[in-house]
C-alpha positions in Angstrom: 0.0 0.0 0.0 1.4 3.4 -1.0 1.3 6.4 1.3 -1.6 8.7 0.4 -0.7 12.0 -1.3 -0.9 14.8 1.2 -2.7 18.1 0.6 -0.9 20.9 2.2 -0.8 24.7 2.6 2.0 26.8 4.0 2.0 30.1 5.8 5.1 32.2 5.6 6.0 33.8 8.9 9.1 35.6 7.7 12.7 35.1 9.0 12.7 31.8 7.2 9.9 30.4 9.4 6.7 28.9 8.2 3.6 26.9 9.3 2.4 24.0 7.2 -1.1 22.6 7.4 -1.4 19.1 5.9 -4.4 16.8 5.5 -5.2 13.4 3.8 -2.6 11.2 5.4 -3.3 10.7 9.1 -6.5 9.8 11.0 -8.6 9.6 7.8 -11.6 8.0 9.5 -12.2 11.1 11.5 -14.6 13.6 9.8 -11.7 16.0 9.6 -8.0 15.8 10.4 -4.9 17.9 9.9 -1.4 18.2 11.1 0.0 21.7 11.8 3.8 21.9 11.7 6.2 24.7 12.7 9.8 23.7 12.8 9.9 20.3 14.5 6.7 20.9 16.4 3.7 19.0 15.1 0.1 19.0 16.3 -2.5 16.5 15.1 -6.1 17.8 15.2 -9.1 15.7 14.6 -12.8 16.4 14.7 -15.8 14.0 14.7 -19.5 15.0 14.9 -22.4 12.7 15.4 -24.7 12.1 12.4 -27.8 11.9 14.7 -28.9 14.5 17.2 -30.1 13.3 20.6 -33.7 14.4 21.3 -34.3 17.3 23.6 -30.8 18.8 23.1 -31.1 22.6 22.6 -27.4 23.6 22.9 -24.2 22.9 21.2 -22.6 19.8 22.9 -19.0 20.6 22.0 -16.0 19.0 23.6 -12.5 20.3 23.0 -9.4 18.5 24.4 -5.8 19.5 24.0 -3.2 16.9 25.1 0.5 16.8 25.1 2.3 13.4 24.5 5.6 13.1 26.5 7.1 11.1 23.6 6.8 14.3 21.6 9.8 15.6 23.4 11.5 12.3 24.1 10.4 12.0 27.7 8.8 9.5 30.0 5.7 10.5 32.0 6.2 10.7 35.7 4.5 8.5 38.3 4.3 4.7 38.7 2.2 4.0 35.6 4.5 5.9 33.2 1.7 6.9 30.9 -0.2 10.1 30.3 -2.8 10.6 33.1 -5.7 13.1 33.4 -5.2 16.5 31.7 -3.0 19.0 33.5 -4.3 22.4 34.4 -2.2 23.8 31.5 -3.9 21.4 29.0 -7.3 22.3 30.3 -6.6 26.0 29.9 -5.5 25.5 26.3 -8.6 23.4 25.7 -10.8 26.3 27.0 -9.0 28.9 24.8 -9.8 26.9 21.7 -13.4 26.0 22.8 -14.2 29.7 23.4 -13.1 30.7 19.9 -14.9 27.8 18.1 -18.1 27.6 20.0 -19.8 30.8 18.8 -19.3 29.8 15.1 -21.4 26.7 15.0 -24.9 27.3 13.6 -27.3 28.1 16.4 -29.5 25.2 15.5 -26.7 22.6 15.2 -26.9 20.4 18.2 -24.9 17.3 17.3 -22.3 16.0 19.7 -19.0 17.3 18.4 -15.5 16.3 19.6 -12.3 18.2 18.8 -9.0 16.6 19.8 -5.7 18.4 19.5 -2.5 16.4 20.3 1.1 17.5 20.5 2.9 14.7 18.8 6.3 16.3 18.2 7.9 19.2 20.0 10.9 21.4 20.0 11.9 23.8 22.8 11.8 27.0 20.7 8.2 26.7 19.5 5.2 27.2 21.9 2.6 24.7 20.7 -0.4 26.2 22.5 -0.3 29.1 20.1 -0.9 26.7 17.2 -3.8 24.7 18.8 -6.6 27.0 17.6 -5.3 27.0 14.0 -5.1 23.2 14.1 -8.7 22.8 15.4 -10.2 25.2 13.0 -8.3 23.6 10.0 -9.7 20.2 11.0 -13.2 21.6 11.0 -12.7 23.4 7.7 -11.6 20.3 5.8 -14.6 18.3 7.3 -18.2 18.3 6.3 -19.3 19.6 9.7 -21.3 22.9 9.6 -18.9 25.6 10.9 -18.9 29.4 10.2 -15.1 29.6 10.4 -12.3 29.5 9.8 -10.6 31.0 12.9 -7.1 31.0 14.2 -5.4 31.9 17.5 -2.0 33.5 18.0 0.0 34.7 20.9 1.3 38.2 20.7 4.1 39.4 23.0 5.9 42.7 23.4 9.6 42.1 23.6 11.9 45.1 24.1 9.1 47.4 22.8 8.4 45.3 19.7 5.3 43.2 19.1 6.2 39.6 18.3 3.7 37.0 17.0 4.1 33.5 18.5 7.3 34.3 20.4 9.7 31.6 21.8 9.8 30.7 25.4 12.9 32.8 25.9 11.3 35.9 24.3 8.2 35.4 26.5 10.4 35.5 29.7 11.3 39.2 29.0 8.0 40.3 27.5 5.7 42.9 29.2 2.6 41.8 27.2 1.6 38.2 26.7 -1.9 37.7 25.2 -3.6 35.0 23.2 -6.1 36.3 20.6 -8.7 34.2 18.7 -10.5 35.6 15.7 -12.0 35.1 12.2 -10.9 37.1 9.2 -13.4 39.8 10.2 -13.9 39.7 14.0 -12.0 39.2 17.2 -13.7 36.4 19.3 -11.5 35.8 22.3 -8.6 37.5 24.1 -6.8 36.3 27.2 -3.5 37.2 28.7 -1.4 39.2 31.2 0.5 42.4 31.0 3.0 44.5 33.0 0.7 47.5 33.8 0.2 48.5 30.2 -2.2 51.2 29.0 -5.5 50.5 27.2 -4.0 51.9 23.9 -1.1 49.5 24.1 -3.4 46.5 24.7 -5.5 47.5 21.6 -2.3 47.7 19.5 -1.4 44.2 20.5 -4.9 42.9 19.6 -4.6 44.6 16.2 -1.2 43.0 15.5 -2.6 39.6 16.4 -5.6 40.0 14.2 -3.4 41.0 11.2 -1.6 37.6 11.5 -4.8 35.7 12.0 -6.3 37.0 8.8 -3.4 35.3 6.9 -4.0 32.0 8.8 -7.7 32.1 7.9 -7.0 32.8 4.2 -4.7 29.8 4.1 -7.4 27.6 5.6 -10.0 28.8 3.0 -7.6 27.9 0.2 -6.9 24.5 1.8 -10.6 23.8 2.0 -10.9 24.5 -1.7 -8.0 22.2 -2.5 -9.6 19.4 -0.5 -13.1 20.1 -1.9 -14.8 20.3 1.5 -16.8 23.5 1.0 -20.0 21.6 0.9 -21.2 20.9 4.5 -23.6 18.2 5.6 -27.3 18.6 6.0 -28.8 18.4 9.4 -32.4 18.7 10.7 -32.1 21.9 12.7 -34.5 23.0 15.4 -38.3 22.4 15.2 -40.2 25.7 14.8 -43.8 26.9 15.1 -44.1 30.5 13.9 -47.6 30.8 15.2 -46.7 29.7 18.7 -43.6 31.9 18.6 -45.8 35.0 17.8 -48.3 34.0 20.5 -45.5 33.7 23.2 -44.2 37.1 22.2 -47.6 38.8 22.1 -48.8 37.5 25.5 -45.5 37.7 27.5 -43.3 40.5 26.1 -45.0 43.4 28.0 -45.1 41.5 31.2 -41.4 40.5 30.9 -40.5 44.1 30.1 -42.3 45.3 33.2 -40.4 42.8 35.4 -37.1 43.9 33.8 -37.9 47.5 34.3 -39.0 47.1 37.9 -35.3 47.4 38.9 -35.5 44.6 41.4 -32.0 44.2 42.9 -32.7 40.7 44.1 -31.6 38.1 41.5 -33.8 35.3 43.0 -37.0 37.4 43.1 -36.4 38.6 39.6 -35.9 35.1 38.3 -39.0 33.9 40.1 -41.0 36.8 38.5 -39.8 35.8 35.0 -40.7 32.2 35.7 -44.2 33.2 36.9 -44.9 34.9 33.5 -43.7 31.8 31.7 -45.8 29.5 33.9 -48.9 31.6 33.5 -48.6 31.5 29.8 -48.2 27.7 29.7 -51.2 27.3 31.9 -53.2 29.8 29.8 -52.8 27.6 26.6 -53.4 24.4 28.5 -50.1 22.7 28.1 -49.2 19.8 30.3 -46.0 17.7 30.9 -47.1 15.3 28.3 -46.8 18.1 25.6 -43.0 17.8 25.8 -42.1 19.0 22.3 -44.4 22.0 22.5 -43.2 22.9 26.0 -39.6 22.9 24.8 -40.5 25.3 22.0 -42.3 27.6 24.5 -39.3 27.6 26.8 -37.0 28.5 23.9 -39.3 31.2 22.6 -39.8 32.6 26.1 -36.0 32.8 26.5 -35.9 34.9 23.3 -38.5 37.2 24.7 -36.6 37.8 27.9 -33.4 38.4 25.9 -35.2 40.9 23.6 -36.9 42.7 26.5 -33.8 43.1 28.6 -31.7 44.3 25.7 -34.3 46.8 24.5 -34.7 48.2 28.0 -31.0 48.9 28.1 -30.7 50.3 24.6 -34.0 52.3 24.6 -34.2 53.6 28.1 -30.7 53.0 29.5 -32.2 51.0 32.4 -30.5 47.8 33.6 -32.2 44.9 35.5 -31.1 46.2 38.9 -31.8 49.8 38.1 -28.2 50.9 37.6 -26.8 53.2 34.9 -24.6 51.6 32.3 -21.4 52.7 34.0 -22.5 52.3 37.6 -20.8 49.8 39.9 -22.9 47.8 42.4 -22.5 48.5 46.2 -19.3 47.1 47.7 -18.3 46.1 51.2 -15.1 44.3 52.2 -13.4 43.2 55.4 -9.9 41.8 56.2 -8.7 39.6 59.0 -12.1 37.9 58.8 -10.9 34.5 59.9 -8.6 34.1 63.0 -6.2 31.3 62.0 -5.4 31.7 58.3 -2.2 33.7 57.6 -4.4 36.3 55.8 -8.1 36.5 54.9 -10.6 38.8 53.3 -14.2 39.0 52.3 -15.1 41.0 49.2 -18.7 41.5 48.3 -20.0 43.5 45.2 -23.7 43.3 44.8 -24.7 39.7 45.0 -21.2 38.3 44.3 -19.0 37.4 47.2 -15.6 35.9 47.6 -14.1 34.7 50.9 -10.3 34.4 50.2 -7.5 33.1 52.4 -3.7 33.3 52.2 -1.4 30.5 53.4 2.3 31.0 53.6 4.6 28.0 53.4 8.1 26.8 52.8 9.9 25.9 49.7 8.7 22.3 50.2 5.2 23.6 49.5 6.0 24.8 46.0 4.1 23.1 43.2 6.2 21.0 40.8 5.4 21.6 37.1 6.4 18.6 35.0 4.8 19.1 31.6 6.2 18.0 28.3 8.2 21.2 27.6 8.4 22.8 31.0 9.9 21.6 34.3 9.7 24.2 37.0 8.4 25.0 40.5 5.6 27.5 41.2 5.7 29.4 44.5 2.5 31.2 43.9 -0.8 29.2 43.7 -4.3 30.5 43.4 -7.3 28.1 43.6 -10.8 29.2 42.8 -13.9 27.2 44.1 -17.4 27.7 42.9 -19.8 25.6 45.0 -23.4 25.1 43.8 -24.9 26.9 46.8 -23.3 30.1 45.6 -26.1 30.3 43.0 -28.7 28.5 45.0 -28.4 25.3 43.0 -29.4 22.0 44.6 -26.9 19.7 43.1 -23.9 17.5 44.1 -20.5 19.1 43.8 -18.1 16.7 42.0 -14.5 17.9 42.0 -13.0 20.9 40.3 -14.4 21.9 36.9 -12.7 23.4 33.9 -14.4 26.7 34.6 -12.9 26.8 38.1 -9.4 26.2 36.7 -9.9 28.9 34.1 -11.2 31.5 36.5 -8.5 30.7 39.0 -5.8 31.1 36.3 -7.1 34.5 35.3 -7.0 35.8 38.9 -3.5 34.3 39.3 -2.2 36.1 36.2 -3.8 39.4 37.5 -1.9 39.3 40.8 1.4 37.5 40.2 3.2 40.5 38.7 2.5 42.5 41.9 4.1 40.0 44.3 7.4 41.0 45.9 10.7 39.4 44.9 11.9 36.1 46.5 14.4 38.0 48.6 11.7 40.2 50.0 9.3 37.3 50.5 10.8 33.8 50.6 7.4 32.2 51.3 5.4 29.9 49.0 2.0 31.7 48.7 -1.3 30.0 48.2 -4.6 32.0 47.8 -7.9 30.1 48.0 -11.0 32.0 46.8 -14.3 30.4 47.8 -17.3 32.0 46.0 -20.1 32.2 48.5 -22.5 34.1 46.3 -22.5 34.7 42.6 -24.3 37.0 40.3 -21.7 38.0 37.7 -17.9 38.3 37.7 -16.9 36.1 40.5 -13.3 35.9 39.1 -13.0 39.6 39.4 -14.2 39.4 43.0 -11.5 36.8 43.5 -8.9 39.3 42.3 -10.1 42.0 44.7 -10.5 39.6 47.7 -7.1 38.1 46.9 -5.4 41.5 46.9 -7.0 42.3 50.3 -6.0 39.0 51.8 -2.4 39.4 50.6 -2.2 42.8 52.3 -3.8 41.4 55.4 -1.1 38.6 55.5 1.6 41.3 55.4 2.8 40.4 51.9 4.5 43.6 50.5 2.7 43.6 47.2 4.0 46.3 44.8 0.5 47.7 44.2 -3.1 46.6 44.9 -5.0 45.1 42.0 -8.8 45.4 41.3 -10.9 43.8 38.5 -14.1 44.4 36.7 -16.3 42.6 34.1 -17.7 44.6 31.2 -20.6 43.7 29.0 -22.1 44.8 25.7 -25.5 45.1 24.2 -25.8 45.8 20.5 -28.5 46.3 17.9 -26.7 46.3 14.5 -29.8 47.1 12.6 -30.6 50.2 14.6 -26.9 51.1 15.0 -27.3 51.1 18.8 -24.9 49.8 21.4 -24.3 50.1 25.2 -21.2 49.1 27.2 -22.1 47.9 30.7 -19.9 48.1 33.7 -19.8 45.4 36.4 -22.3 43.0 34.6 -24.8 40.8 36.3 -25.0 37.1 35.5 -28.1 37.7 33.3 -26.4 40.5 31.4 -23.5 38.1 30.7 -25.9 35.4 29.5 -28.1 37.7 27.4 -25.4 40.1 26.2 -22.9 40.2 23.5 -19.6 40.4 25.4 -17.9 39.4 28.6 -14.7 41.4 29.0 -12.8 41.1 32.2 -10.0 43.6 32.9 -7.7 43.7 36.0 -5.1 46.2 36.9 -3.5 48.6 39.3 -3.9 52.4 39.3 -1.1 52.5 36.7 -2.1 49.9 34.1 -3.7 46.6 33.1 -2.3 43.4 34.5 -4.6 40.8 32.9 -7.7 40.4 30.7 -10.1 37.9 29.4 -12.7 38.6 26.6 -15.3 36.6 24.9 -17.3 38.2 22.1 -20.6 36.7 20.8 -21.4 39.0 17.9 -19.9 39.8 14.5 -18.5 43.2 13.6 -17.3 44.5 17.0 -15.4 47.6 16.2 -12.2 48.8 17.8 -14.2 52.0 18.7 -16.5 49.9 20.9 -13.4 48.0 22.4 -11.7 51.3 23.2 -14.9 52.6 24.9 -15.2 49.4 26.9 -11.5 49.7 28.0 -12.0 53.3 29.1 -15.1 52.5 31.0 -13.4 49.5 32.6 -10.6 51.7 33.8 -13.0 54.1 35.5 -14.8 51.1 37.1 -11.5 49.5 38.2 -10.4 52.7 39.9 -13.8 53.1 41.7 -13.5 49.5 43.0 -9.9 50.0 44.0 -10.7 53.1 46.0 -13.4 51.2 47.9 -10.9 48.4 48.6 -8.3 50.8 50.0 -10.9 52.1 52.5 -10.7 48.6 54.1 -6.9 48.4 54.1 -4.7 50.9 52.4 -1.3 49.1 52.5 0.1 45.7 53.5 0.5 45.1 57.2 3.9 46.0 58.6 4.5 42.5 60.0 3.3 39.0 59.4 0.8 37.6 61.8 2.2 35.9 65.0 1.2 32.4 63.9 2.8 32.7 60.5 5.8 30.3 60.2 9.2 32.1 60.5 11.3 31.9 57.4 14.7 33.1 56.4 16.9 32.4 53.3 20.7 32.6 53.3 22.9 32.5 50.3 26.0 30.4 50.6 28.8 29.5 48.1 27.9 26.2 46.4 31.0 24.5 47.8 29.2 24.4 51.2 26.0 22.7 50.0 27.5 19.2 50.5 28.7 20.1 54.0 25.2 21.4 55.0 23.6 18.2 53.7 26.2 15.9 55.0 26.8 12.2 54.2 23.4 10.7 53.3 21.7 13.8 54.5 22.9 13.2 58.1 23.8 16.8 58.9 20.7 18.5 57.5 18.4 15.9 59.0 20.1 16.4 62.4 19.6 20.2 62.3 16.0 19.8 61.3 15.4 17.3 64.1 17.2 19.3 66.8 15.6 22.6 65.9 12.1 21.5 64.7 12.7 23.3 61.4 12.3 22.5 57.7 15.4 23.3 55.5 15.4 23.4 51.7 18.4 24.0 49.5 18.4 25.1 45.9 21.5 25.6 43.7 21.2 28.7 41.6 23.8 30.8 39.8 26.8 29.3 41.6 25.3 29.7 45.0 23.1 27.6 47.4 19.9 29.2 48.6 19.3 27.7 52.0 15.7 28.3 53.2 14.8 27.6 56.8 11.2 27.5 58.0 10.4 27.3 61.7 7.4 27.5 64.0 9.0 30.3 66.1 11.9 32.7 66.2 14.1 30.7 68.6 13.9 27.6 66.4 14.8 29.7 63.3 17.8 31.3 65.0 19.0 28.0 66.3 18.9 26.4 62.9 20.4 29.5 61.2 23.3 29.4 63.7 24.0 25.8 62.9 24.1 26.6 59.2 26.4 29.6 59.7 28.8 27.5 61.7 29.0 25.1 58.8 29.7 27.8 56.2 31.9 29.8 58.4 35.5 30.2 57.0 38.3 29.8 59.5 40.1 33.1 60.2 43.8 33.3 61.1 44.4 34.9 64.5 40.9 34.1 65.7 40.3 32.2 69.0 37.9 29.2 68.9 36.4 26.8 71.4 37.1 23.5 69.8 36.5 19.8 70.5 39.3 17.2 70.7 38.4 14.7 68.0 41.6 12.5 67.9 44.9 12.2 69.8 48.2 11.2 68.2 51.8 10.9 69.5 52.6 14.2 67.7 49.5 16.2 68.9 45.7 16.4 68.7 43.2 17.2 66.1 40.7 19.8 67.2 37.3 20.6 65.5 37.0 24.4 65.7 33.8 24.5 63.6 31.7 21.8 61.8 33.8 20.2 59.1 36.9 22.1 60.0 39.7 20.4 62.0 43.1 21.7 62.8 46.3 20.2 64.2 47.3 21.2 67.7 50.9 20.1 67.6 52.4 18.7 70.9 54.7 21.7 71.0 51.7 24.1 70.9 49.9 22.6 73.9 52.0 24.1 76.7 55.1 26.2 77.3 56.5 23.2 79.1 57.9 20.2 77.3 55.2 17.4 77.0 56.1 13.7 76.5 52.6 12.3 76.0 49.6 14.2 74.7 47.0 12.0 76.4 48.3 13.1 79.8 47.0 16.6 79.1 44.1 16.1 76.7 41.2 13.7 76.3 38.9 12.9 73.3 35.8 15.0 73.6 37.4 17.7 75.8 36.5 21.3 74.9 39.5 23.6 74.7 40.3 27.2 73.7 42.7 27.4 70.8 44.0 30.1 68.5 44.3 29.6 64.7 47.9 30.6 64.2 48.4 29.7 60.6 46.6 28.4 57.4 49.0 26.6 55.2 48.8 26.8 51.4 47.2 23.3 51.2 44.4 24.6 53.6 45.6 22.8 56.7 45.0 24.6 59.9 47.6 25.0 62.7 46.3 25.6 66.2 47.9 26.6 69.5 46.8 26.5 73.1 50.0 27.9 74.6 49.7 31.3 73.0 46.6 31.8 75.0 48.4 31.0 78.3 50.7 33.6 79.8 54.1 32.0 80.6 54.0 33.5 84.0 50.8 31.7 84.8 52.3 28.3 84.0 55.4 29.1 86.0 53.3 29.8 89.1 51.3 26.6 88.8 
């Protein structure tokens, strides 16, 4: 059997670099499959969509999975099983990025289960594969017969030394002050997520424009590949059932009532939801539907949802009134409190409207760092942020089963918002963990996490560079009428019924992170600029409210925080501190009730000591200093006799440092036998009288004894 002839399309990146999309060779039983190659990095993307649609499904059941194979970089997976396990947080985050760009582009009435799989099957250190995942997924869909209003692509844009770079290397990213991932079609930006070093709104827009320019080229290449493959004809599918007469009836009998509920400016989410449900229930009863009329009930619920969406949007666009009565740029009432819990190392409650985060800070040793062992990256993280979203926060009666992808994504956004404001390792040697538990949610709980996290850090005494606040912006548009409204601090319903969810975090001096999802076509940069300006005003208002609670980090850590100190020693002393088989370091830890971690870095050893109290810390530190101390000629030491010979004694003047006390240096008198004057284990005062070229130490007792004293004895 001969190898199939591949169909491929290349994208020129300049500087001799290119991306090649190829199909027709691998995974041909999938409904669409491609490989995307840059250098030696290769991604395989496949897509399969069910031919039959399950009854009662009224949403797009899309699953996107990004996975990295350890063999791609010539490595074995860790653990006992030595095979890839459940997805890492990193893989989940990339899966979410791709999902968010693809999902809006499937037809609204296409409800077949669809699975997109992206696998890293070959990797090189210089190419970041996550920036190619969106392109690979879209290309697999484009060469398939699955209905999809793409293509799209995603690129990373970084600013390195003042220059915007598309899809930078790992090394370039380390020195970048902007790092954002952008997903878009040829015409519209769909998704943005990333972190920045306090950049301005204008700088962020410039980065988005640069990304979109590159994406347009990627999309054109996919269109041409689709034509080469002959996949422009998409499959037929049944679509949604419809009943125009019923749709008109629902609108006629419920719109005014829904509009009245929306315009009542009820600040309570539950009461407002109950009022909408009552209108729906009354309509269903008025036309005599029962549970047996399942198909018609489903249509009524869908049409009623459209009525609510239309009424809420029209209320905002026509009258400038939001569901809770606020103006478009108004922020909900805020209250916050620090030191809310007595035993965590730092804690805070941040409440904005009906969204509330209880956040705690825990400070630990180097042993508490999280080990990252992915295919291309091996490192340790000393800043962790975990976000929890229990069902009770929205009044849902359901079982909570582990951490979901949404929780991982929201936690990562908050982490990126805060990490740039943490002090250096020399200023704060602790491993830091923030946990945000969302106790109430009605919009933008991730931004509440940023605010609560900032307050908890300051309550813990972490000397953050600047406090960070965050806000979620929304958008309502009517393209036919040419109307639009940017909403500050959106409610959950405004997110669900609106056209944009744009989260922005930052200090008083610039943006530190963002996340944007856009659900409509044709969003102009004028609207984005307006949203960013309005977001800045909202951020500053929230920040000022936070600073009323605590204006700067506490001067000291709380009394129950573990004591920690790091000392830098020449690397030649690392072995002496550890000792044979770890005997020395284990002895210090056992004797002083401390935890000691050693890291070799830049020719030095960083020795971190964590202790429950100051006395234990000082005791351990003294032991380490004794080990690393360098003998000084002319200095007097209290030493321990370690061995006795005919010609003298060996005295340990500091751990690991012994010197010879020659028989002639013991006393001014002549001595025949050393063991008549000295015993093994005896403590004696000696002076270091010489350090020979070979490093050997010469000690003396007699120089410390006045000759007259001996004569009188």
